[in-house]
N, C-alpha and C positions, 0 to 999 in steps of 0.2 A: 351765701357762699359765692366766692368769686369764680370766674371761669378757670383761673389757674388752680384754685383749690379743687375744683371739680375734676380737672385733668389728673391731678395726682391721686385723688380718691379712686378714679376709674382705673388708673395704672395699678394701684394697690389691689383692686379687685382682680385684675388680670393675673397678677402673681398668685393670688389665692386660688383662682381657677386652675392654674397650671400645676401648682404644687400639691394641692389638697383635693383630689378627685373623690370627694365624699359628699354625702347628703348634707352634712353640717356646712361644709364649705359652700355648697350651692345656696343654702338658705341664708348664710351670712352675707354672701355676695349680693343676693337679690335684695336683702334688707338694706345694705349699704347703697346700692344703686337707687332703690326707691327713695331713701332719705335724701340722698344727694340731689336727685332730680326734682324731688318734690320741694326742695328749697331753692331751686333754680328757676330762672325766668321761663314761663311757658312758651312752647313753640308750635304746637299743632295737635294732632290727634293720635292716640294710641292707648296702650295699657301698660302699666308697670305693676308687677306683683308685689304685694307686701305681705307681712305675716297675717294681716287682717283679711286678705283675699284680694280679688282683682278690683282695681279702682279705675273707673273711666277717667281718662285725662285727655287734654287737648294739646296737640303738638304738630309741628312739621319741621323736621330736622334730619340732616344726613345721617346722624348717628342713632338717635332714638327719638321717640315722639312723646313729649311729656307736657302735662299741664298740671300744675300742682293743685288744681282746683277741686274742692269738694263743694263748690258753690252751687247755688240754685239756678234754674233756668229762668228765662224771661217770663214775666207774667203775661199770659196771652188769654184770649177768649176761649171758652170751652167750645171745641168744634172737633168732631170726630168723623172718620171715614176710612175706608180701606186703604187709602193712600197716606193718611196723615197721622194715625194714632190719635191721642187725645192730649190737648194741652189745657190743664185746669186753670181756672181763674185764680187759684192760690199758688203759692210757691211750690214747685214740684222738683223732685230730685232729678239730677242729670243722669242717674243710673237707669238707662233705658235699654231695651232689647235692640239688637241690630249688629251688623258687622262692625268690627273694629280693625283699624289698620295700625301698623307700627311694629315695634320690636316685641316679639313674644319669647318669654323665657321658658315656656312649657317644655320644649324638646331638651333644653339644657338641664332643666330640673329632673326630667326623667332619666337622662343620661347619667347625671352625677348621683342620683339617688340609687341607681342600680349598680354603680361602680363598686367593685370589691377591692380592698387594699390587698396587694399580693403578700403572701406569707413567705415568699422566697423570690429570689432574683429571677426575672424572666427576660427572655430575649424577644425583641420585636423587630420583624423585618420592615425596613422602610418601604413605603408604598411604591415609590417610583424607582429608586436605585437598587432595591434588593438588599441594601446595607442592613446589617443586624445592629439594632440599637438596644442598649441597656436601659433600664428604667430611668436612671438619672439623666441620661442623654435625651431620652424621649421627653422627660419632663422639661428639660431646658429648652428643647425645641418648642414645646407647647407654650412655655413662658414667652418666648419671643413672638410666637404666632399670635397669642392673645394680646400681648403688649402692642404689637403692630396694628392689629385690628382696632383696638381701642384708641390708639394714638390717632389713627386716621379719622375715627369718628369724632373724637373730641377736637381735633384740628378743624374739622368742618363746623363743629358747633361753635368754636371760638371765632370763626370767620363770619358767622351770622350777625348781621347788624340789627339796629332798631328797625321797627316797621316804618315804612314811608307814610302810611295812612292808617288811622284807626277810625272806625265808626262805632259809636257807643250810645247808650240810652235809647235803644230802638226796639222795635218789634220786627225782627228780621226772620222772614220765612225762608228756610234753607232748601226746601224741596227734598230733604233727607227724611225718609220715613221714620227712622229711629229717633231723630231729634229735630222735629220740624221747626222749632223756634229757638232763637238765641237772642241775646241782648246786644252783642257787640262782635266785631271782627277786626282782624288786623291784616294789612296788605304789605308785602314787601316785593318790589319790582312789579311784575304783572300778575302775581299769584296771591291767593289768600294763604296766610301762614297760621292763622289761629281764629277760632270762634269760641264764644263762651259768654260769661257774665261781664258786666261793665267793669267791675272792680279788677278782675283778672286782666282784661285786655288793656285797661288804662295803665296798669302797672308795667306793661311792656313798652310804653311810649318813651322815646328818647327826646332830646332837646330839639331835634329837627323833624320829629314826627308831626304830620298834619292831623290833628285830632278834631274830628267832626262830631258834634253833639246832635243826634237825631231828634232830641226832645220828644221821645215817644213815637216818632214817625215810623212808618212801615217801609221796609225794604224787601226786595225779592231778587232772586237771580235774574239777570237780564233776560228779557223775552227773546225767544228764538222762533221767528216766524218760519214755520216749516213749509209753507206753501205761498210764496210771494211772487208777484208779477210787477216788474217795473212798467210804468205807463210811459211810453215813448211814441210820439207821432207828430204829424204836422199840426199847425194851429187849427183849432176848430171852435165853433160856437156851440157850447153845450146848453141845450134847452132843458131846463129843470122844471118838470111838471109836478114835482112834489108827490109823485106816486110811481110805483114800479109797473103798474098795469093801467095806463091811461086809455081813455076812449079815443076813437078816431077823430072826433070833434076836438078834443083837447090837443091832439097832435097837430092837426091842421092849424089851429089858432096859434100854437106855439111856433110853428115854422114861419107863418106869415109875419108874426111879430119880430122874430129874429132876423128875417131878411130885411125888414124895414129899419132895424136899429144898427145893422152892421155893414161893413164895406161890401161892395158888389163881389159876387163870386166866392164869398166866404163859405167854408165847409160847415154845414149845419148838422148837428148830431142830436138825436133824440133817443131816450131809452124807452122801450116798449115791453109789454107783456103778452099774455096769451090772447087778450081781446083783439089786439091789432094783428099780431102774427097769425092768429087763427082765421082771420078774415082774408080770403083769397082775392077779394076785389081790391085790396090795398096792395098795389104793386108799383112798378116803375112808372107806368102811365098815370096812375092816380097821383103820384108824387110830382110828375112833370107838370100837371095841371096847376099846382100851387107853387111850384119852384122850377120854372123852365131853365133858369140859368145857374142858380146855386147848386153845387153838389150837396145832396141830402143823404144822410145815413140813419136808418131806423134800426137800432141794435137791441136785441132782446137783453134783458138784464143778466142773463146767464153768459152772454158772449158767444153763444153757439148758433145764433141765427141773425141774419142781416138782410135788410131790404134797401136797395139803392135806386135812385132815379137815374135817368140817362146821363146827366152831368156827373153823377156819382160814379157810374161805371167808367166814364172817361177819366175822372180824377184818379181812379185806382188802376188805370191802364188795362181794363178788362175789355177784350174785343168780343164781337158777336160770335165768333167761332172758337172762343176760349174752351179748351178741353177740360174735363173734370180731372182734378188731381185724385190720386188714391186717398180714400178717406174723406173726400170733400165733394161738393156739388155746386154747380151753377145751374139753377133750375131754369127750365124752358117751357114755353107753352106748346100747344099741339102742333104749331107750325115750326117749332124749333127756335123761336126767338127768345132771347133772355128775358125773364120776368123781373130781373133785378134782385131775386132772392138768392142768397148764398148760404151754404151750410158747412159747418165743421172746418176741415182743413182748407177749404177754399177761402174762408175768412182768415185763418191764421196766415196763409201765404200772402194775401194782399196786405195784411197789417204789417208783416215783416218787411215787405217791399216798400211800404209807405214810410216806415221808421228808418229804413236805409237811406231815404232821401233827406232825412233831417241831418243838418250839418253837425259835426262833432262839437262845435262851440255851443250850439243850441241844445244838443243832447246833454252836454255836461251841466248846463243850467237846470234842465228838467230833472236829471238824476240827482244832482246835489240837493235840490229842494226836497225830493222824496227821502233821501238819506237823512237830511236834517229833521224831517218829520218823524222818521223812525226813532231817532235818538230822543226826540221830545217825549215820546211815549215809553221810553225805557227799553226799546228794542235794541239789542246789542248784536244779534245775529239774524241774517235773513238767508233763506234758501231760495234763490232766485231761479224759478222755472222759466227759462229765458225764451219767451215767445218772440219778443220784438227785436232781439239782438242775437246774432251769432256769438258763441262764446268768445271768439277772438276780439270782437268789437267790445263786448261787455267788459272784458278784462282791461282792454286799452283805456276805455273811458273811466273805469273805476280807479285805475292807477293814476290817471291824470287828475282826477278830482282833488285829492285822493280820498277814498272812503275812510271814515274813522270807525265804522262798525264792521263786523265780520260778514263777508258775503261769500256764500257758496254758490257758484254758477252751475246750474244743472242744464245740460244740453236738452233742448226741446225743438228738434228739427222739424222742418216742413216736409211736404211730399210733392211729387210730380206725377204726371199721368203714368210714368213708368214704375213708380213705387216710392217707398220711404227713403229719405236721405239718411243713410247710415254712416256717412263719412264726416258729417259736420262736427267740428270741434275736436277731432281725434288728435291733431297735432298741437293742441294748446296744452302747455304744461299744467300739471295738476296743482302746483303751488307757485303761481306766478308772482305772488307778493305775500307779505306776512299776514295780511288780513283777508286775502282772497284765495279761494280754492276752486278747482273745477273738477267735478265728478258727477256721475250719474246721468241717466238718460230717461226722459219722460215721453210716453206716447199716450194718445187717447184710445182707450179700449171701447168706449161707447160715447154716446152723446149725453143729453140731459132729459129728465122727465118732462120738462115743460114743452120742448119742441119735438121730442121723439126721434132724435138722430136724423134719419133721412125720410121719415114718414111724411108724405105729402101734406102741405099745409091744408088745414081744414079737416083732415082725416084723423088727426091726433086729438082726441077729446078727453076732457076731464070726466071721470066717472060721475054718475048722477048724485051719488052720496058717498060719504066716507064709510070705510077707510079707502084711501086712494093709493094703496100699495101697488096697484096694477101699473101705475106710472113707472114703477121700477121693474116689475115683473116682466112687462112686455117691451121694455126698451131695447131696440135693435143694436147690434154690434156696429162698430165703426169700420172694421176691416174684414176681409175674408179670414176664415179661421186659420188658414195656413200661416198668416202673418203673426199670430200670437205665438206660435211655436218658434218662428224665426226670431221674434223679440227675445224670448227666453234663451234661445241658443246663443244669440249675440251677447247677452248679458254674461253667460257662462264663459264664452270665448274671450271676451274682453275684460273679464273680472270687474264688471261695472255694475253698480247698483241700478236696478230697473224700477222705475216709478210708472204706475199705470193709472190714468184717470178712469175711475170706476163709479158710475152713478146708478146703473141698473143692477139687475140680478143675474142676467144671462152672462154678462162680462166676467164677474168673479167666478161663476160656474165654469166658464170656458177656460179661464186661466188656471183654476185649480185642477181641472182635468189634464191640462197640458203640462202642468208641473209634475203630475203623476207620470206622464209619458216621458219626461226629461230628467228622471232621476229621483223624483219625490223628495221626501224629507231629508234623506241623506245628502242630497245635492243642495237643497234650497234653504234648509233651516238657518244657516248662518249668513245667508246673503242679504237678508233684511229687505226683501222685495216689499214695495210700498203700494198700497191701494189708496190713491188720493180721492178724498170725499167719502166713498163707501156708503152712500145713502142706501143702496140696494142690497147690502149684505144682510142676509136673513139668518135666523138662528140655526137652521140646519147646516150652515156652512162654517159656523164658528170653530168647531173642533178641527176641521181641516186647515183653516186659516192659522190657528194657533200652532198646529203641528208643523206647518211649513215656515214658521217664523215670520209671518207677514205682519207688517206694521200698517195700521189704519191712520191716515192723516185726514182728520175731519176739519171742515171750515164752518165755524159756528154761524157765520152769516147765512148759510144755507138753512139753518134751523130757525131763522126768524119766522114767526107765524105768517102764513100766507092765506089763512082763512079766519073768519070771525072768531073772537074769543069764545072759548068753551068747546070749539070744534076740535076733536082729536083726529088729526088728518091721517095718521098712519097707525097700523097695528104692528107691523114688522120693520118698516123702513126707518132710516136715520137712527141707528143704534148708537148709544154712548155708554151709559151705565152698564148695560149688559155686556159690552165688550170688555170692560175692566173686570167685571165679575168673573169672567172665564179666563182672564189672564192674557188677553190680546193687547199688545202695546198700542196706546192711543196718543197721538200727537195732534197738535193744533196748528193751523195756519190761517192767514187772513183771506187769501184769494179775492182781495178787493181792497177797499179803503183801509188805511192804517188806523186801528184803534183796538188793541188787544183787550181792553176792558169792556168794550162793547161786545166783543166775542165771548168774553167770560160771562157776561150777562146772559147771552143767548145759550151758552153751554149749560149754565146752571138753571135756566128757565126756558127749555126748548118748547116753544108754543105749539109745534105740530105734534109733539109726543111727550107730554110732561113727565111721564113715568121714566123717561131716560135721562132725567136731570142728574148731573154730577155735582159734587161739592165744589166750592171755590178753590179749596186747596188742591183737589184733583185736577181742576182746570189749569191752575198755575203749574202743577207738575207736568201736565201734558204740554204746556206751552214753554217749558224750560228743559227739564231733565229728559222727557221722552222725545222731545224735538231734537235734542242733542243725540240721543240714541238713534234716531232716525237718520242721522248722518254720520254714524260711527264715531261720535265725539263725546260720548258720555263720560269718558275718563278725563276729559279736558275741561268741560264746562257743563252747565245745566243745574248745578247745585252750589250752595254756599258752604264749603267745607275746606279744610286745609288741603293744599295741593292743587286746587282748581283755579282756573283763570279768574281774575277778579273782574268779572262782568256782572255789574250790579245796577239795579234801579231803585232809587229812593223815591217813594211815591207821594203824591199830594194828599192822599187820604188812605184810610185803612180799607183796602178792598175786601177784607174778610168780614167786615162788620157793617159797612154802609148799606143803606137800602139798595136793592137791585137796580132801581131806576137811576140811582146816582153813579153807578159804576162807569158809564161812558164819559163822565166828566173828569175821570182820573187822568193825570199826566205825571211825568217824572219831574222831580225837582232837582235831581242829580243823577246823571247816567255815567257810569264808569265802564270802560272797555280796557281790559288788561291793566286795571289800576289807574288809567288816565281818564281825566274828565273830558267827555265828548259833548256833554250838554249840562248846563246849569240854568235853572229857572230864575 
């Protein structure tokens, strides 16, 4: 049937509706609409009633949503879980449970089924004018009303063109629970207009459609990194000791070798763990003995502890009488002299100052390289918790590059001795560019279990044997308790999403109590407050977290085993599976090097607590749909379904079936953002 024929058929239906308000007219009309649409080109997702019952169909159209398909879904591996349903290894029906969008004829059916033909002439007052209408006049008005509505709808339908791009012959994971896998999809402009089987989607293609054969390859919604940090700073020599917890001897040898190989006065950076950070003899003086001229920085792998030599203190413009910022510390010896150890916001503040000294041209090069790396891995959105840049600078640099992936800039201000900087970024527009948004504010509610927030070095000890949950239970807060109430009140006043770094157990307990004091569920349920990390969330807090609508954003890199194989490190800490089981939204973010498939490996194989493993499908949903939910964008992106933005990653291998150890090797072979190619392997 041509579009013109469809137009006249629908017009005929409009007349029938207006003139025959009976059950028969309703059924005939529905039957005609079904037959007409089911012989027309598919457009998206919805339902069309037929005499045989409700048929699941695929569409996206201004008038109605149809897909004439009774076809079968993609053949996928058998894999089940609370987030995914089951996709059998044989052909399975597309009739699945779940929400359906589109035009519903139910109300019209009920209305016309209950209509009674008048046995006498009745008068009907016009709703707005009070004018009395006779049945014939009323019917004529209804004729034109229905005719106008259907004309508008079919006009929009007629204006729909062929898709710009189709992907077919694939294993496409949609992140939609009711229909997790499809074979093909169609894109028009920046949005997905249809999903389904290959035959149906291929039939939509026109002469100018770019048809891409996936040859059985796997595609997923574009990854949304919900916890991202741009790396921006001055040039440095990174000493890679191939371990996150080197000995002091390894550190010394690495520094000496780096000084010998690099230009004089180069900044030397080494990553350390508890072995070095817990040894109080390793301080600025110990570093000065091996590096009297080069600035040296020993940073814990968590980023919350730092040891500098004297040259390093000068490099970062830290004076001997430097006051402690709120939520941070410059440690001193008994005589009041700086030891070179920095904690928490003291580190954040100096890193921001150092990044500010990087020229815009150099910063653009650094950021562009990182954005290109994101696209290479199929990352189409990042939520940048902006430590190293004020939002105004971040936006300016991203616009200049310009970014090809979506970037949400989240304010992450520093502190001064007088308090938190609550003014940063307030005057930056929320939508400064099509791919850039600015919203949300993040604060640190506590430190991390490895360093113990502000616990003096050497006093924070690992328990003698597992479980090591006390690293979370006893973790001190970052701020005085009054500051947490102020954070919540600022979030309410500014209508701004609040993100809180939470690693221990005392911090979430404090926040939950403060939520109760500032309105409780009635105020907070829809604000989507976020707990970043959430390592120290224990089961007795789950019900309150769910009740208050809190989202947990975990970073699977934290789940990498830090103890020998077979050692179950935690009994309660680092929940994943148990969060999903009680209905707490779980999103994922990198909080480190970009490789979402490494993160998926750790989320599905958490070495510190294997019982909390989630499925690969659940991990992808957390990294796509729930990450979108965590930024109030679940209606725009995060799934592959009609109406959503065409942010898609076609992967180099099937991440749902390859051995776990192979997952980190995954890259994208084709990354689309809004239907545009931003990376092609």
